[in-house]
N, C-alpha and C positions, 0 to 999 in steps of 0.2 A: 342558569346557564343554559342554552340551547343544546338539544338532544345531539345536534351534529353541528358542531360549530364551525363557522366559516373563519376560515384561515387565510391570511394571504402572507405568502412566504418570499424571502427575499434572499437572493443567493449573490453577494457580492464580494466575497472574500478574495476571490481571484477572478479569472478569467475561463468561461464566460459567463458574462453577466446574465442572469435569467430571475424569472419572477413566476409565481404559481399562485393559482387561486384554488382553495378546495374546501368543500362541504362535507365534515368529518373525514372519512378516509375514501372520497370520491373527488376525482380531479375534475374541476371545473373549467380551469383554462391554465396555458403555461406559453411564457413568452422567453425568447434566448435571443441575445445579439452576441455573435462571436466575432466581435471586433475590438482590437484593443483600446485600453485607455477611454472607454466609452460611458464608462459609470456617470461621471457627473453631468453629460449631457442628456442622457436618456433613460436612466432609473426611473425618474418620476413620470417622466411620458409613458414607459412601459405599464407602469402601475395603473396610471389614469386609464389606458387603453384597453387593459384588461378587465377593470372594472366595468367599464362603459360596453363592451363586447359581451358581458354577462350579465349586463342588465343590473349592476348592483352599485352602489354607493360605498364610500369609506366608512360612514355613519352605521352601515350594516354588519361592519365586521365586528367577530368575537374576539379575535388577536391577531397580531401580527407577530410572526415566526421570523427571526434575523439570524443569519449564519453569524455566529459569535467570533470566529478566528479560531487558529491563528489564520493571518495570510497577509495581504497587502496593505500596508499603512492606508495608503490613500482611500482603496475601494471599500475597505471595511468602514472608513471615517463615512464616506458619503451613504452607505447602507445604513450605519447606525443613526445620521442625522435624518434621513427618511422615516425609519422607523421610530424615531423619539418625537418627530414632528406630528405623525398620524397618531401618538399614544400619550401624546402629551397632558390631555385631560384624563387619564387614567381609564379611558375606553375608546377604542378597544384596550386588551391587554397585551404587553411587551413580553415576548417568550424568547429569549435568547438560547441559542443552539449551537454547541461546540462543534464547529466543521467537522474534526476527524471523529467526534461521535456519531454525527449524522451518518458520514460514510460508512461506519462499521455496521451502523444500525440497518442501513439499505443492502449491506453486503450479507447481511444473515440469512436470508433464505437460500442463497447461491451457496454459501458455506455449509447450511444443513445439507443440501443436494449432494454437494462434491464430498462430503465428510469431513470437511477440515476441521482441525481442533483449534486454531487459531485465525483472528484478521489483523492482518498489519494496513494500517490506513497510513496515507503518506503523502504530503504536497509539499512543492519547493519551496524554500524560503524566498528566492528569487527567481527572475528568469533566466540567469545564468546556466548555461549546462553542465558546470561542476558545482553548482550552488549546494549547500546543505540541505537537509530536508526536515520539516517536522514530521515525526512520525510518533504513532500510538499504538500498541499491541493491545488486543482484547481476546480473551478467552471466550470460546462458543458455548453456552450452557445449552444443551439441545433439550434437556428435560423441560425447561420454562416456556419458550425458547427466549435466549435473550445474550446480549454481549456485556461481557464485563472486563473493564479496564485492568491491564496489570498494575500492580502496585507504582512502578515508576512514572504511569503516566506519561503526559506530553513529554515528547523528548525532541532535540536537535543534533541531529547527527548526520555523517556523509555517507552517502551511498555504500560506499565500497566497505564500511564497518558492519554493513547486514547481511545476513545470511539467512534468509527465510527457510525453512523447513518444507518438504514436499506437503506438510499437511498445514501450511499456511497459505491462507488467501489474501492476496494483495488488492488494495483498493485506492482510488485517489489519484490524482494526476500525475502523481511521479511514480506511480508503480513499475512504470517501463524502464527506469532506471535500475531497478533491482535485478539480481540474478537471483534465479532460483524461486521457489512457491507455486502458488496456483494463480491464474491470470485469468479475469474475462473484460473484455475491451469495453463493454456496457458499464463497469465500475469504475473505469480510470478518468471521471470526471466529475466535475462540480455539478450539482443540479438544485433547483430551488423545490422540486417535485419530493426530494428527500427530506430539506427541511421542513417541507410542511406536512410529512409525516411524523417526522421526530417533533416538531412544534405541537404536534395534535395531542401526542401521548404527553408532553411535559405541561400543555395547558390545562389537560383532564386532570393533572396530578397535582395541580396548583403551582408551578415552577414558573410564574411571572415576577418581572421586576418592575419598579417603577421607572419612566422614562428618563427622570433626571439622573438616576443611578447606574444606568447602564453605560458599560464601558466596554469595548470590544478586548479581544485578548489578541493585540497586534502582533505580538511573536517577537518583534525586534523595533527598534526605536528610528522614526523617520530622521533620514539625514537628506537637507535638500542639497540640491546639485550646485555646484561652484559654477558661476559665471566669470566667463573670460573675455 
C-alpha cells in the first residue's frame, strides 16, 4: 500500500455531482457540475478529465471512494456502476462511504470549534419541498476526536418532528429545513472532497468491498413514472 494512497472520490448521491482526486490528505483536483440530472451524461467524462488534468491514469489509483447513500436512486446507481467498472478487477479497491457519515465527519472540526455536543446530518428523500428527510444523529467525541452515531442510526423523518438543540450542529442539504440548532452554510451541501477524506480513513483501515458485492443504500424503492 502506498504511503499516501491515490483516491478517486465520487459523490453522486444527489445534486450537485462532484468528483475529487486526492493523494493521501492532499486534494489534487476537484470537479463539480451543479446541473440537474446530469450524472448519466457527465460523471464518466468528469472522471476522465480530472485524471487527465492531473497527469494520472485510472491504473494508478489505489482506491475509489463512492458515496454509498442514502440518496437518489438513479444518481446512486450511476455512481455505483462507474465505481464498479473501475474496480472490477480488484484494483483499485472499492471503498463505500455512507453519505451521512461523511457529512458528519466533515462537520466535526466546526463542531469542536463551536462546542457542539451533537451533529445532525440530513438530506431530503426527494426534491419536493415537504418531503421527508433522511437523518442521522452523531455524538461529538472531543477526546479522540471523532463522531459516533446514536443507536437509532439512519432514520426517515419529517422536518417538523425534529427539534435540534442549541448544541446541535446541522449539516447536509436539508439543514435549512430545520428550526433550531447551529448552522454553517459551507456544511449544507454534498461534496466529493468529503467522500475522499472519509474514504481515505476507511481504506487505511481495510474497509473495502468486492465490486460485485457493492449495493448502494438507496433508502427508497425506484418507482417508474407512468406514461399518459
